[in-house]
C-alpha positions, 0 to 999 in steps of 0.5 A: 858665375864663371865656367870654372866655378860651375865645373869645379864642384863636380870635379871636387865631388868626384874626387871626394868620392874617390878619396872616400872610397880609398879611405873606406877601403883602408878603414875596412882593412884596419878594422879587420887587421887580424884577418888580413895578411898584409903586403906592402905592394898594394898599400903603396899602390893605393898611396900612389893612387891617392897622390894621383887623385890629389894631383888631379884636384890640385892641378884642375885649379891651373885650368881655371882660365882655360876655355877648352873644357867649357864646350862638350868636346873638352868637357867629355874627356874631363868627365871621363878622366874623373870617372876613370879616376874613381874606378882606379881608386875603387879598384886598388884595394879590396871591397870585401874581407871574407870571414876566412880573411884576406891575403893582400898579396894574392889580392894584388896578383889577381887584381893587378891586370884589371887595376893597371888597365883602368889606370892605363885608360885613365892616362890614355884619356889624359893624353887624349884630353891634352891633345885636344886642348893643344889642337884647339889652342892651335899647337901643331900636332908634332909639338903636341906629341912631344908634349905628351911624351911623359904621359905616353911613357907612363901609359906604356909602363902601365900597359906593361904592368897589365901583362907582366906578372913578375912581382919584382917588376911590379915592385920596382915600377911602383917604387919608381912611380911613387918616387917620380910622382913625389918629386914631380908634385912636391914643388907644386904651389897653388900660388904659382898656378 
């Protein structure tokens, strides 16, 4: 059994739990739809999280020949990333619907600093993980920083979402991120990885 074959089930289980939590939250909302004041922003954000979860699972396959996650210094950031991804999935939609109902717009406004903090932490761990990988691979630090610019920009945007409370800002950013992620990931192919 290769290290990839050993680690892949763990990755799949944590990702499966994240997808299941998202599905359970959506099911809970649909089941109580008459008590829910619907809002597109948290639902679009949840779709963004689902795309992220699927991207991580899909992208992990490209690491099958890598060796950095086979030791503890590479494995710990991977597990941390997966746990944070589960937290992000669990935080994007409400856990309960009260008897009096649920206003998704109010939920998003109250929950967004916590949610975007988790999402930013997830991206920070990715930056850390990829930097460790590049350093282990012998890539010079400047090149590794340049390679991380897209993730650093996304991390910065997520930090802005933690502190900027404007609904318009959140709406524009979420739509832009959704379009960016769709265009980036639409061409992914397991055969090419």
